mmCIF file of the N, C-alpha and C atoms, coordinates in Angstrom:
data_MODEL
# 
_entry.id   MODEL 
# 
loop_
_atom_site.group_PDB 
_atom_site.id 
_atom_site.type_symbol 
_atom_site.label_atom_id 
_atom_site.label_alt_id 
_atom_site.label_comp_id 
_atom_site.label_asym_id 
_atom_site.label_entity_id 
_atom_site.label_seq_id 
_atom_site.pdbx_PDB_ins_code 
_atom_site.Cartn_x 
_atom_site.Cartn_y 
_atom_site.Cartn_z 
_atom_site.occupancy 
_atom_site.B_iso_or_equiv 
_atom_site.pdbx_formal_charge 
_atom_site.auth_seq_id 
_atom_site.auth_comp_id 
_atom_site.auth_asym_id 
_atom_site.auth_atom_id 
_atom_site.pdbx_PDB_model_num 
ATOM 1   N N  . MET A 1 1  ? -143.936 -114.917 -105.359 1.00 0.00 ? 1  MET A N  1 
ATOM 2   C CA . MET A 1 1  ? -142.728 -114.731 -104.585 1.00 0.00 ? 1  MET A CA 1 
ATOM 3   C C  . MET A 1 1  ? -142.789 -115.621 -103.348 1.00 0.00 ? 1  MET A C  1 
ATOM 4   N N  . ASP A 1 2  ? -141.691 -116.243 -103.054 1.00 0.00 ? 2  ASP A N  1 
ATOM 5   C CA . ASP A 1 2  ? -141.616 -117.156 -101.927 1.00 0.00 ? 2  ASP A CA 1 
ATOM 6   C C  . ASP A 1 2  ? -141.484 -116.382 -100.622 1.00 0.00 ? 2  ASP A C  1 
ATOM 7   N N  . LYS A 1 3  ? -142.112 -116.900 -99.556  1.00 0.00 ? 3  LYS A N  1 
ATOM 8   C CA . LYS A 1 3  ? -142.058 -116.231 -98.255  1.00 0.00 ? 3  LYS A CA 1 
ATOM 9   C C  . LYS A 1 3  ? -140.637 -116.160 -97.712  1.00 0.00 ? 3  LYS A C  1 
ATOM 10  N N  . LYS A 1 4  ? -139.807 -117.101 -98.009  1.00 0.00 ? 4  LYS A N  1 
ATOM 11  C CA . LYS A 1 4  ? -138.460 -117.139 -97.468  1.00 0.00 ? 4  LYS A CA 1 
ATOM 12  C C  . LYS A 1 4  ? -137.569 -116.051 -98.070  1.00 0.00 ? 4  LYS A C  1 
ATOM 13  N N  . ASN A 1 5  ? -137.966 -115.441 -99.169  1.00 0.00 ? 5  ASN A N  1 
ATOM 14  C CA . ASN A 1 5  ? -137.176 -114.389 -99.805  1.00 0.00 ? 5  ASN A CA 1 
ATOM 15  C C  . ASN A 1 5  ? -137.426 -113.016 -99.188  1.00 0.00 ? 5  ASN A C  1 
ATOM 16  N N  . LEU A 1 6  ? -138.462 -112.877 -98.389  1.00 0.00 ? 6  LEU A N  1 
ATOM 17  C CA . LEU A 1 6  ? -138.769 -111.586 -97.776  1.00 0.00 ? 6  LEU A CA 1 
ATOM 18  C C  . LEU A 1 6  ? -137.892 -111.359 -96.556  1.00 0.00 ? 6  LEU A C  1 
ATOM 19  N N  . ALA A 1 7  ? -137.450 -110.128 -96.381  1.00 0.00 ? 7  ALA A N  1 
ATOM 20  C CA . ALA A 1 7  ? -136.607 -109.805 -95.237  1.00 0.00 ? 7  ALA A CA 1 
ATOM 21  C C  . ALA A 1 7  ? -137.424 -109.728 -93.951  1.00 0.00 ? 7  ALA A C  1 
ATOM 22  N N  . PHE A 1 8  ? -138.654 -109.242 -94.051  1.00 0.00 ? 8  PHE A N  1 
ATOM 23  C CA . PHE A 1 8  ? -139.520 -109.087 -92.887  1.00 0.00 ? 8  PHE A CA 1 
ATOM 24  C C  . PHE A 1 8  ? -140.730 -109.995 -93.009  1.00 0.00 ? 8  PHE A C  1 
ATOM 25  N N  . GLY A 1 9  ? -141.242 -110.382 -91.872  1.00 0.00 ? 9  GLY A N  1 
ATOM 26  C CA . GLY A 1 9  ? -142.474 -111.161 -91.837  1.00 0.00 ? 9  GLY A CA 1 
ATOM 27  C C  . GLY A 1 9  ? -143.660 -110.243 -91.599  1.00 0.00 ? 9  GLY A C  1 
ATOM 28  N N  . ARG A 1 10 ? -144.821 -110.849 -91.509  1.00 0.00 ? 10 ARG A N  1 
ATOM 29  C CA . ARG A 1 10 ? -146.057 -110.096 -91.297  1.00 0.00 ? 10 ARG A CA 1 
ATOM 30  C C  . ARG A 1 10 ? -146.020 -109.330 -89.968  1.00 0.00 ? 10 ARG A C  1 
ATOM 31  N N  . THR A 1 11 ? -145.497 -109.972 -88.929  1.00 0.00 ? 11 THR A N  1 
ATOM 32  C CA . THR A 1 11 ? -145.425 -109.339 -87.618  1.00 0.00 ? 11 THR A CA 1 
ATOM 33  C C  . THR A 1 11 ? -144.538 -108.100 -87.647  1.00 0.00 ? 11 THR A C  1 
ATOM 34  N N  . ASN A 1 12 ? -143.426 -108.175 -88.372  1.00 0.00 ? 12 ASN A N  1 
ATOM 35  C CA . ASN A 1 12 ? -142.528 -107.026 -88.478  1.00 0.00 ? 12 ASN A CA 1 
ATOM 36  C C  . ASN A 1 12 ? -143.237 -105.832 -89.116  1.00 0.00 ? 12 ASN A C  1 
ATOM 37  N N  . PHE A 1 13 ? -143.992 -106.088 -90.168  1.00 0.00 ? 13 PHE A N  1 
ATOM 38  C CA . PHE A 1 13 ? -144.695 -104.993 -90.833  1.00 0.00 ? 13 PHE A CA 1 
ATOM 39  C C  . PHE A 1 13 ? -145.787 -104.393 -89.946  1.00 0.00 ? 13 PHE A C  1 
ATOM 40  N N  . ILE A 1 14 ? -146.456 -105.224 -89.175  1.00 0.00 ? 14 ILE A N  1 
ATOM 41  C CA . ILE A 1 14 ? -147.492 -104.714 -88.271  1.00 0.00 ? 14 ILE A CA 1 
ATOM 42  C C  . ILE A 1 14 ? -146.872 -103.845 -87.189  1.00 0.00 ? 14 ILE A C  1 
ATOM 43  N N  . ILE A 1 15 ? -145.777 -104.312 -86.586  1.00 0.00 ? 15 ILE A N  1 
ATOM 44  C CA . ILE A 1 15 ? -145.095 -103.522 -85.551  1.00 0.00 ? 15 ILE A CA 1 
ATOM 45  C C  . ILE A 1 15 ? -144.581 -102.219 -86.146  1.00 0.00 ? 15 ILE A C  1 
ATOM 46  N N  . LEU A 1 16 ? -144.048 -102.271 -87.350  1.00 0.00 ? 16 LEU A N  1 
ATOM 47  C CA . LEU A 1 16 ? -143.530 -101.068 -88.004  1.00 0.00 ? 16 LEU A CA 1 
ATOM 48  C C  . LEU A 1 16 ? -144.644 -100.062 -88.284  1.00 0.00 ? 16 LEU A C  1 
ATOM 49  N N  . ALA A 1 17 ? -145.788 -100.523 -88.740  1.00 0.00 ? 17 ALA A N  1 
ATOM 50  C CA . ALA A 1 17 ? -146.912 -99.626  -89.030  1.00 0.00 ? 17 ALA A CA 1 
ATOM 51  C C  . ALA A 1 17 ? -147.442 -98.977  -87.750  1.00 0.00 ? 17 ALA A C  1 
ATOM 52  N N  . VAL A 1 18 ? -147.559 -99.761  -86.687  1.00 0.00 ? 18 VAL A N  1 
ATOM 53  C CA . VAL A 1 18 ? -148.046 -99.218  -85.419  1.00 0.00 ? 18 VAL A CA 1 
ATOM 54  C C  . VAL A 1 18 ? -147.061 -98.201  -84.866  1.00 0.00 ? 18 VAL A C  1 
ATOM 55  N N  . SER A 1 19 ? -145.773 -98.484  -84.976  1.00 0.00 ? 19 SER A N  1 
ATOM 56  C CA . SER A 1 19 ? -144.782 -97.540  -84.455  1.00 0.00 ? 19 SER A CA 1 
ATOM 57  C C  . SER A 1 19 ? -144.752 -96.252  -85.277  1.00 0.00 ? 19 SER A C  1 
ATOM 58  N N  . MET A 1 20 ? -144.967 -96.329  -86.578  1.00 0.00 ? 20 MET A N  1 
ATOM 59  C CA . MET A 1 20 ? -145.068 -95.105  -87.391  1.00 0.00 ? 20 MET A CA 1 
ATOM 60  C C  . MET A 1 20 ? -146.267 -94.271  -86.951  1.00 0.00 ? 20 MET A C  1 
ATOM 61  N N  . LEU A 1 21 ? -147.359 -94.934  -86.657  1.00 0.00 ? 21 LEU A N  1 
ATOM 62  C CA . LEU A 1 21 ? -148.548 -94.234  -86.180  1.00 0.00 ? 21 LEU A CA 1 
ATOM 63  C C  . LEU A 1 21 ? -148.278 -93.554  -84.843  1.00 0.00 ? 21 LEU A C  1 
ATOM 64  N N  . VAL A 1 22 ? -147.540 -94.221  -83.959  1.00 0.00 ? 22 VAL A N  1 
ATOM 65  C CA . VAL A 1 22 ? -147.198 -93.633  -82.655  1.00 0.00 ? 22 VAL A CA 1 
ATOM 66  C C  . VAL A 1 22 ? -146.317 -92.396  -82.833  1.00 0.00 ? 22 VAL A C  1 
ATOM 67  N N  . VAL A 1 23 ? -145.359 -92.449  -83.752  1.00 0.00 ? 23 VAL A N  1 
ATOM 68  C CA . VAL A 1 23 ? -144.497 -91.284  -84.009  1.00 0.00 ? 23 VAL A CA 1 
ATOM 69  C C  . VAL A 1 23 ? -145.317 -90.127  -84.568  1.00 0.00 ? 23 VAL A C  1 
ATOM 70  N N  . ILE A 1 24 ? -146.223 -90.414  -85.473  1.00 0.00 ? 24 ILE A N  1 
ATOM 71  C CA . ILE A 1 24 ? -147.074 -89.358  -86.037  1.00 0.00 ? 24 ILE A CA 1 
ATOM 72  C C  . ILE A 1 24 ? -147.930 -88.725  -84.950  1.00 0.00 ? 24 ILE A C  1 
ATOM 73  N N  . ILE A 1 25 ? -148.472 -89.545  -84.049  1.00 0.00 ? 25 ILE A N  1 
ATOM 74  C CA . ILE A 1 25 ? -149.260 -89.009  -82.933  1.00 0.00 ? 25 ILE A CA 1 
ATOM 75  C C  . ILE A 1 25 ? -148.394 -88.119  -82.052  1.00 0.00 ? 25 ILE A C  1 
ATOM 76  N N  . GLY A 1 26 ? -147.145 -88.526  -81.821  1.00 0.00 ? 26 GLY A N  1 
ATOM 77  C CA . GLY A 1 26 ? -146.228 -87.709  -81.026  1.00 0.00 ? 26 GLY A CA 1 
ATOM 78  C C  . GLY A 1 26 ? -145.972 -86.354  -81.656  1.00 0.00 ? 26 GLY A C  1 
ATOM 79  N N  . PHE A 1 27 ? -145.777 -86.317  -82.972  1.00 0.00 ? 27 PHE A N  1 
ATOM 80  C CA . PHE A 1 27 ? -145.561 -85.043  -83.643  1.00 0.00 ? 27 PHE A CA 1 
ATOM 81  C C  . PHE A 1 27 ? -146.816 -84.177  -83.630  1.00 0.00 ? 27 PHE A C  1 
ATOM 82  N N  . ILE A 1 28 ? -147.977 -84.804  -83.716  1.00 0.00 ? 28 ILE A N  1 
ATOM 83  C CA . ILE A 1 28 ? -149.229 -84.037  -83.623  1.00 0.00 ? 28 ILE A CA 1 
ATOM 84  C C  . ILE A 1 28 ? -149.369 -83.419  -82.234  1.00 0.00 ? 28 ILE A C  1 
ATOM 85  N N  . LEU A 1 29 ? -148.980 -84.182  -81.199  1.00 0.00 ? 29 LEU A N  1 
ATOM 86  C CA . LEU A 1 29 ? -149.034 -83.639  -79.838  1.00 0.00 ? 29 LEU A CA 1 
ATOM 87  C C  . LEU A 1 29 ? -148.092 -82.453  -79.652  1.00 0.00 ? 29 LEU A C  1 
ATOM 88  N N  . MET A 1 30 ? -146.989 -82.418  -80.390  1.00 0.00 ? 30 MET A N  1 
ATOM 89  C CA . MET A 1 30 ? -146.045 -81.297  -80.297  1.00 0.00 ? 30 MET A CA 1 
ATOM 90  C C  . MET A 1 30 ? -146.560 -80.044  -80.983  1.00 0.00 ? 30 MET A C  1 
ATOM 91  N N  . GLY A 1 31 ? -147.487 -80.192  -81.875  1.00 0.00 ? 31 GLY A N  1 
ATOM 92  C CA . GLY A 1 31 ? -147.958 -79.064  -82.667  1.00 0.00 ? 31 GLY A CA 1 
ATOM 93  C C  . GLY A 1 31 ? -148.804 -78.087  -81.878  1.00 0.00 ? 31 GLY A C  1 
ATOM 94  N N  . GLY A 1 32 ? -149.014 -76.927  -82.464  1.00 0.00 ? 32 GLY A N  1 
ATOM 95  C CA . GLY A 1 32 ? -149.843 -75.901  -81.854  1.00 0.00 ? 32 GLY A CA 1 
ATOM 96  C C  . GLY A 1 32 ? -149.352 -74.519  -82.238  1.00 0.00 ? 32 GLY A C  1 
ATOM 97  N N  . ASP A 1 33 ? -150.034 -73.530  -81.723  1.00 0.00 ? 33 ASP A N  1 
ATOM 98  C CA . ASP A 1 33 ? -149.646 -72.157  -82.007  1.00 0.00 ? 33 ASP A CA 1 
ATOM 99  C C  . ASP A 1 33 ? -148.345 -71.811  -81.279  1.00 0.00 ? 33 ASP A C  1 
ATOM 100 N N  . GLY A 1 34 ? -147.561 -70.994  -81.905  1.00 0.00 ? 34 GLY A N  1 
ATOM 101 C CA . GLY A 1 34 ? -146.319 -70.537  -81.295  1.00 0.00 ? 34 GLY A CA 1 
ATOM 102 C C  . GLY A 1 34 ? -146.426 -69.081  -80.893  1.00 0.00 ? 34 GLY A C  1 
ATOM 103 N N  . SER A 1 35 ? -145.366 -68.571  -80.328  1.00 0.00 ? 35 SER A N  1 
ATOM 104 C CA . SER A 1 35 ? -145.320 -67.165  -79.957  1.00 0.00 ? 35 SER A CA 1 
ATOM 105 C C  . SER A 1 35 ? -144.971 -66.338  -81.191  1.00 0.00 ? 35 SER A C  1 
ATOM 106 N N  . THR A 1 36 ? -145.441 -65.100  -81.197  1.00 0.00 ? 36 THR A N  1 
ATOM 107 C CA . THR A 1 36 ? -145.106 -64.171  -82.286  1.00 0.00 ? 36 THR A CA 1 
ATOM 108 C C  . THR A 1 36 ? -144.294 -63.025  -81.711  1.00 0.00 ? 36 THR A C  1 
ATOM 109 N N  . ASP A 1 37 ? -143.898 -62.102  -82.561  1.00 0.00 ? 37 ASP A N  1 
ATOM 110 C CA . ASP A 1 37 ? -143.131 -60.949  -82.099  1.00 0.00 ? 37 ASP A CA 1 
ATOM 111 C C  . ASP A 1 37 ? -143.965 -60.028  -81.217  1.00 0.00 ? 37 ASP A C  1 
ATOM 112 N N  . THR A 1 38 ? -145.265 -60.024  -81.429  1.00 0.00 ? 38 THR A N  1 
ATOM 113 C CA . THR A 1 38 ? -146.124 -59.116  -80.668  1.00 0.00 ? 38 THR A CA 1 
ATOM 114 C C  . THR A 1 38 ? -146.800 -59.763  -79.470  1.00 0.00 ? 38 THR A C  1 
ATOM 115 N N  . ALA A 1 39 ? -146.941 -61.086  -79.471  1.00 0.00 ? 39 ALA A N  1 
ATOM 116 C CA . ALA A 1 39 ? -147.650 -61.748  -78.379  1.00 0.00 ? 39 ALA A CA 1 
ATOM 117 C C  . ALA A 1 39 ? -146.888 -62.986  -77.932  1.00 0.00 ? 39 ALA A C  1 
ATOM 118 N N  . TYR A 1 40 ? -146.775 -63.138  -76.625  1.00 0.00 ? 40 TYR A N  1 
ATOM 119 C CA . TYR A 1 40 ? -146.126 -64.305  -76.039  1.00 0.00 ? 40 TYR A CA 1 
ATOM 120 C C  . TYR A 1 40 ? -147.181 -65.352  -75.706  1.00 0.00 ? 40 TYR A C  1 
ATOM 121 N N  . ASN A 1 41 ? -146.940 -66.573  -76.116  1.00 0.00 ? 41 ASN A N  1 
ATOM 122 C CA . ASN A 1 41 ? -147.864 -67.661  -75.846  1.00 0.00 ? 41 ASN A CA 1 
ATOM 123 C C  . ASN A 1 41 ? -147.193 -68.635  -74.870  1.00 0.00 ? 41 ASN A C  1 
ATOM 124 N N  . PRO A 1 42 ? -147.601 -68.646  -73.598  1.00 0.00 ? 42 PRO A N  1 
ATOM 125 C CA . PRO A 1 42 ? -146.945 -69.533  -72.638  1.00 0.00 ? 42 PRO A CA 1 
ATOM 126 C C  . PRO A 1 42 ? -147.240 -71.016  -72.880  1.00 0.00 ? 42 PRO A C  1 
ATOM 127 N N  . ASP A 1 43 ? -148.171 -71.330  -73.771  1.00 0.00 ? 43 ASP A N  1 
ATOM 128 C CA . ASP A 1 43 ? -148.517 -72.717  -74.055  1.00 0.00 ? 43 ASP A CA 1 
ATOM 129 C C  . ASP A 1 43 ? -147.381 -73.465  -74.759  1.00 0.00 ? 43 ASP A C  1 
ATOM 130 N N  . ILE A 1 44 ? -146.392 -72.741  -75.291  1.00 0.00 ? 44 ILE A N  1 
ATOM 131 C CA . ILE A 1 44 ? -145.297 -73.434  -75.965  1.00 0.00 ? 44 ILE A CA 1 
ATOM 132 C C  . ILE A 1 44 ? -144.452 -74.240  -74.983  1.00 0.00 ? 44 ILE A C  1 
ATOM 133 N N  . PHE A 1 45 ? -144.554 -73.953  -73.702  1.00 0.00 ? 45 PHE A N  1 
ATOM 134 C CA . PHE A 1 45 ? -143.816 -74.696  -72.687  1.00 0.00 ? 45 PHE A CA 1 
ATOM 135 C C  . PHE A 1 45 ? -144.725 -75.610  -71.866  1.00 0.00 ? 45 PHE A C  1 
ATOM 136 N N  . SER A 1 46 ? -145.826 -76.036  -72.448  1.00 0.00 ? 46 SER A N  1 
ATOM 137 C CA . SER A 1 46 ? -146.752 -76.911  -71.716  1.00 0.00 ? 46 SER A CA 1 
ATOM 138 C C  . SER A 1 46 ? -146.145 -78.310  -71.564  1.00 0.00 ? 46 SER A C  1 
ATOM 139 N N  . VAL A 1 47 ? -146.640 -79.052  -70.615  1.00 0.00 ? 47 VAL A N  1 
ATOM 140 C CA . VAL A 1 47 ? -146.137 -80.397  -70.343  1.00 0.00 ? 47 VAL A CA 1 
ATOM 141 C C  . VAL A 1 47 ? -146.371 -81.309  -71.549  1.00 0.00 ? 47 VAL A C  1 
ATOM 142 N N  . ARG A 1 48 ? -147.483 -81.117  -72.218  1.00 0.00 ? 48 ARG A N  1 
ATOM 143 C CA . ARG A 1 48 ? -147.796 -81.946  -73.390  1.00 0.00 ? 48 ARG A CA 1 
ATOM 144 C C  . ARG A 1 48 ? -146.740 -81.783  -74.468  1.00 0.00 ? 48 ARG A C  1 
ATOM 145 N N  . ARG A 1 49 ? -146.278 -80.562  -74.695  1.00 0.00 ? 49 ARG A N  1 
ATOM 146 C CA . ARG A 1 49 ? -145.313 -80.299  -75.759  1.00 0.00 ? 49 ARG A CA 1 
ATOM 147 C C  . ARG A 1 49 ? -143.871 -80.611  -75.364  1.00 0.00 ? 49 ARG A C  1 
ATOM 148 N N  . THR A 1 50 ? -143.529 -80.441  -74.099  1.00 0.00 ? 50 THR A N  1 
ATOM 149 C CA . THR A 1 50 ? -142.130 -80.587  -73.713  1.00 0.00 ? 50 THR A CA 1 
ATOM 150 C C  . THR A 1 50 ? -141.787 -81.946  -73.124  1.00 0.00 ? 50 THR A C  1 
ATOM 151 N N  . LYS A 1 51 ? -142.775 -82.674  -72.613  1.00 0.00 ? 51 LYS A N  1 
ATOM 152 C CA . LYS A 1 51 ? -142.481 -83.964  -71.983  1.00 0.00 ? 51 LYS A CA 1 
ATOM 153 C C  . LYS A 1 51 ? -143.232 -85.125  -72.621  1.00 0.00 ? 51 LYS A C  1 
ATOM 154 N N  . VAL A 1 52 ? -144.529 -85.002  -72.771  1.00 0.00 ? 52 VAL A N  1 
ATOM 155 C CA . VAL A 1 52 ? -145.342 -86.126  -73.242  1.00 0.00 ? 52 VAL A CA 1 
ATOM 156 C C  . VAL A 1 52 ? -145.046 -86.448  -74.706  1.00 0.00 ? 52 VAL A C  1 
ATOM 157 N N  . ALA A 1 53 ? -145.082 -85.455  -75.566  1.00 0.00 ? 53 ALA A N  1 
ATOM 158 C CA . ALA A 1 53 ? -144.894 -85.689  -77.000  1.00 0.00 ? 53 ALA A CA 1 
ATOM 159 C C  . ALA A 1 53 ? -143.512 -86.254  -77.331  1.00 0.00 ? 53 ALA A C  1 
ATOM 160 N N  . PRO A 1 54 ? -142.423 -85.733  -76.769  1.00 0.00 ? 54 PRO A N  1 
ATOM 161 C CA . PRO A 1 54 ? -141.123 -86.351  -77.070  1.00 0.00 ? 54 PRO A CA 1 
ATOM 162 C C  . PRO A 1 54 ? -141.007 -87.793  -76.573  1.00 0.00 ? 54 PRO A C  1 
ATOM 163 N N  . ILE A 1 55 ? -141.626 -88.099  -75.431  1.00 0.00 ? 55 ILE A N  1 
ATOM 164 C CA . ILE A 1 55 ? -141.585 -89.474  -74.938  1.00 0.00 ? 55 ILE A CA 1 
ATOM 165 C C  . ILE A 1 55 ? -142.384 -90.393  -75.856  1.00 0.00 ? 55 ILE A C  1 
ATOM 166 N N  . VAL A 1 56 ? -143.526 -89.920  -76.345  1.00 0.00 ? 56 VAL A N  1 
ATOM 167 C CA . VAL A 1 56 ? -144.331 -90.711  -77.279  1.00 0.00 ? 56 VAL A CA 1 
ATOM 168 C C  . VAL A 1 56 ? -143.538 -90.966  -78.565  1.00 0.00 ? 56 VAL A C  1 
ATOM 169 N N  . CYS A 1 57 ? -142.853 -89.953  -79.068  1.00 0.00 ? 57 CYS A N  1 
ATOM 170 C CA . CYS A 1 57 ? -142.026 -90.119  -80.267  1.00 0.00 ? 57 CYS A CA 1 
ATOM 171 C C  . CYS A 1 57 ? -140.878 -91.091  -80.010  1.00 0.00 ? 57 CYS A C  1 
ATOM 172 N N  . LEU A 1 58 ? -140.245 -90.990  -78.856  1.00 0.00 ? 58 LEU A N  1 
ATOM 173 C CA . LEU A 1 58 ? -139.147 -91.894  -78.521  1.00 0.00 ? 58 LEU A CA 1 
ATOM 174 C C  . LEU A 1 58 ? -139.625 -93.343  -78.469  1.00 0.00 ? 58 LEU A C  1 
ATOM 175 N N  . VAL A 1 59 ? -140.788 -93.567  -77.876  1.00 0.00 ? 59 VAL A N  1 
ATOM 176 C CA . VAL A 1 59 ? -141.350 -94.922  -77.837  1.00 0.00 ? 59 VAL A CA 1 
ATOM 177 C C  . VAL A 1 59 ? -141.612 -95.426  -79.255  1.00 0.00 ? 59 VAL A C  1 
ATOM 178 N N  . GLY A 1 60 ? -142.097 -94.548  -80.120  1.00 0.00 ? 60 GLY A N  1 
ATOM 179 C CA . GLY A 1 60 ? -142.341 -94.948  -81.503  1.00 0.00 ? 60 GLY A CA 1 
ATOM 180 C C  . GLY A 1 60 ? -141.066 -95.294  -82.241  1.00 0.00 ? 60 GLY A C  1 
ATOM 181 N N  . PHE A 1 61 ? -140.012 -94.503  -82.056  1.00 0.00 ? 61 PHE A N  1 
ATOM 182 C CA . PHE A 1 61 ? -138.746 -94.777  -82.731  1.00 0.00 ? 61 PHE A CA 1 
ATOM 183 C C  . PHE A 1 61 ? -138.088 -96.052  -82.198  1.00 0.00 ? 61 PHE A C  1 
ATOM 184 N N  . VAL A 1 62 ? -138.165 -96.274  -80.897  1.00 0.00 ? 62 VAL A N  1 
ATOM 185 C CA . VAL A 1 62 ? -137.603 -97.503  -80.325  1.00 0.00 ? 62 VAL A CA 1 
ATOM 186 C C  . VAL A 1 62 ? -138.369 -98.717  -80.826  1.00 0.00 ? 62 VAL A C  1 
ATOM 187 N N  . SER A 1 63 ? -139.682 -98.604  -80.932  1.00 0.00 ? 63 SER A N  1 
ATOM 188 C CA . SER A 1 63 ? -140.456 -99.735  -81.437  1.00 0.00 ? 63 SER A CA 1 
ATOM 189 C C  . SER A 1 63 ? -140.186 -99.981  -82.922  1.00 0.00 ? 63 SER A C  1 
ATOM 190 N N  . MET A 1 64 ? -139.781 -98.954  -83.672  1.00 0.00 ? 64 MET A N  1 
ATOM 191 C CA . MET A 1 64 ? -139.352 -99.174  -85.059  1.00 0.00 ? 64 MET A CA 1 
ATOM 192 C C  . MET A 1 64 ? -138.084 -100.023 -85.103  1.00 0.00 ? 64 MET A C  1 
ATOM 193 N N  . ILE A 1 65 ? -137.170 -99.739  -84.188  1.00 0.00 ? 65 ILE A N  1 
ATOM 194 C CA . ILE A 1 65 ? -135.952 -100.542 -84.115  1.00 0.00 ? 65 ILE A CA 1 
ATOM 195 C C  . ILE A 1 65 ? -136.290 -101.980 -83.753  1.00 0.00 ? 65 ILE A C  1 
ATOM 196 N N  . VAL A 1 66 ? -137.222 -102.153 -82.824  1.00 0.00 ? 66 VAL A N  1 
ATOM 197 C CA . VAL A 1 66 ? -137.658 -103.500 -82.437  1.00 0.00 ? 66 VAL A CA 1 
ATOM 198 C C  . VAL A 1 66 ? -138.278 -104.214 -83.632  1.00 0.00 ? 66 VAL A C  1 
ATOM 199 N N  . ALA A 1 67 ? -139.041 -103.487 -84.443  1.00 0.00 ? 67 ALA A N  1 
ATOM 200 C CA . ALA A 1 67 ? -139.679 -104.097 -85.615  1.00 0.00 ? 67 ALA A CA 1 
ATOM 201 C C  . ALA A 1 67 ? -138.646 -104.584 -86.619  1.00 0.00 ? 67 ALA A C  1 
ATOM 202 N N  . VAL A 1 68 ? -137.549 -103.867 -86.744  1.00 0.00 ? 68 VAL A N  1 
ATOM 203 C CA . VAL A 1 68 ? -136.509 -104.268 -87.685  1.00 0.00 ? 68 VAL A CA 1 
ATOM 204 C C  . VAL A 1 68 ? -135.713 -105.458 -87.139  1.00 0.00 ? 68 VAL A C  1 
ATOM 205 N N  . VAL A 1 69 ? -135.443 -105.462 -85.845  1.00 0.00 ? 69 VAL A N  1 
ATOM 206 C CA . VAL A 1 69 ? -134.601 -106.492 -85.244  1.00 0.00 ? 69 VAL A CA 1 
ATOM 207 C C  . VAL A 1 69 ? -135.383 -107.764 -84.931  1.00 0.00 ? 69 VAL A C  1 
ATOM 208 N N  . TYR A 1 70 ? -136.683 -107.665 -84.709  1.00 0.00 ? 70 TYR A N  1 
ATOM 209 C CA . TYR A 1 70 ? -137.511 -108.797 -84.291  1.00 0.00 ? 70 TYR A CA 1 
ATOM 210 C C  . TYR A 1 70 ? -137.469 -109.921 -85.316  1.00 0.00 ? 70 TYR A C  1 
ATOM 211 N N  . LYS A 1 71 ? -137.193 -111.117 -84.833  1.00 0.00 ? 71 LYS A N  1 
ATOM 212 C CA . LYS A 1 71 ? -137.199 -112.289 -85.701  1.00 0.00 ? 71 LYS A CA 1 
ATOM 213 C C  . LYS A 1 71 ? -138.249 -113.255 -85.185  1.00 0.00 ? 71 LYS A C  1 
ATOM 214 N N  . PRO A 1 72 ? -139.310 -113.479 -85.956  1.00 0.00 ? 72 PRO A N  1 
ATOM 215 C CA . PRO A 1 72 ? -140.361 -114.386 -85.486  1.00 0.00 ? 72 PRO A CA 1 
ATOM 216 C C  . PRO A 1 72 ? -139.859 -115.825 -85.402  1.00 0.00 ? 72 PRO A C  1 
ATOM 217 N N  . LYS A 1 73 ? -140.519 -116.583 -84.558  1.00 0.00 ? 73 LYS A N  1 
ATOM 218 C CA . LYS A 1 73 ? -140.154 -117.988 -84.413  1.00 0.00 ? 73 LYS A CA 1 
ATOM 219 C C  . LYS A 1 73 ? -140.444 -118.725 -85.708  1.00 0.00 ? 73 LYS A C  1 
ATOM 220 N N  . GLU A 1 74 ? -139.515 -119.569 -86.081  1.00 0.00 ? 74 GLU A N  1 
ATOM 221 C CA . GLU A 1 74 ? -139.703 -120.337 -87.313  1.00 0.00 ? 74 GLU A CA 1 
ATOM 222 C C  . GLU A 1 74 ? -140.668 -121.483 -87.067  1.00 0.00 ? 74 GLU A C  1 
ATOM 223 N N  . GLU A 1 75 ? -141.559 -121.655 -88.008  1.00 0.00 ? 75 GLU A N  1 
ATOM 224 C CA . GLU A 1 75 ? -142.516 -122.754 -87.901  1.00 0.00 ? 75 GLU A CA 1 
ATOM 225 C C  . GLU A 1 75 ? -141.866 -124.046 -88.364  1.00 0.00 ? 75 GLU A C  1 
ATOM 226 N N  . LYS A 1 76 ? -142.171 -125.115 -87.677  1.00 0.00 ? 76 LYS A N  1 
ATOM 227 C CA . LYS A 1 76 ? -141.614 -126.407 -88.051  1.00 0.00 ? 76 LYS A CA 1 
ATOM 228 C C  . LYS A 1 76 ? -142.349 -126.925 -89.268  1.00 0.00 ? 76 LYS A C  1 
ATOM 229 N N  . GLU A 1 77 ? -141.569 -127.342 -90.250  1.00 0.00 ? 77 GLU A N  1 
ATOM 230 C CA . GLU A 1 77 ? -142.172 -127.897 -91.469  1.00 0.00 ? 77 GLU A CA 1 
ATOM 231 C C  . GLU A 1 77 ? -142.334 -129.407 -91.295  1.00 0.00 ? 77 GLU A C  1 
ATOM 232 N N  . VAL A 1 78 ? -143.442 -129.886 -91.778  1.00 0.00 ? 78 VAL A N  1 
ATOM 233 C CA . VAL A 1 78 ? -143.712 -131.317 -91.703  1.00 0.00 ? 78 VAL A CA 1 
ATOM 234 C C  . VAL A 1 78 ? -143.124 -131.973 -92.934  1.00 0.00 ? 78 VAL A C  1 
ATOM 235 N N  . GLU A 1 79 ? -142.188 -132.893 -92.711  1.00 0.00 ? 79 GLU A N  1 
ATOM 236 C CA . GLU A 1 79 ? -141.566 -133.595 -93.851  1.00 0.00 ? 79 GLU A CA 1 
ATOM 237 C C  . GLU A 1 79 ? -142.276 -134.926 -94.051  1.00 0.00 ? 79 GLU A C  1 
ATOM 238 N N  . GLU A 1 80 ? -142.476 -135.247 -95.291  1.00 0.00 ? 80 GLU A N  1 
ATOM 239 C CA . GLU A 1 80 ? -143.147 -136.510 -95.605  1.00 0.00 ? 80 GLU A CA 1 
ATOM 240 C C  . GLU A 1 80 ? -142.141 -137.552 -96.021  1.00 0.00 ? 80 GLU A C  1 
# 
């Protein structure tokens, strides 16, 4: 398959993979035990779950958009 037929280049795939990893890390940061009917867990309102994790996910989603829109510089071909 010719390189010119691909929609994305190598850089696009690398940025996309890293951004997927960042989103997964953000969702892991959101995880944890929740409150039950018998016991209240105040950790559900921790800074990690309410501020840090959503920002990490947002950065990952924005970088996914950048990976799709990013167009690498075209290399000059040497003509003989």
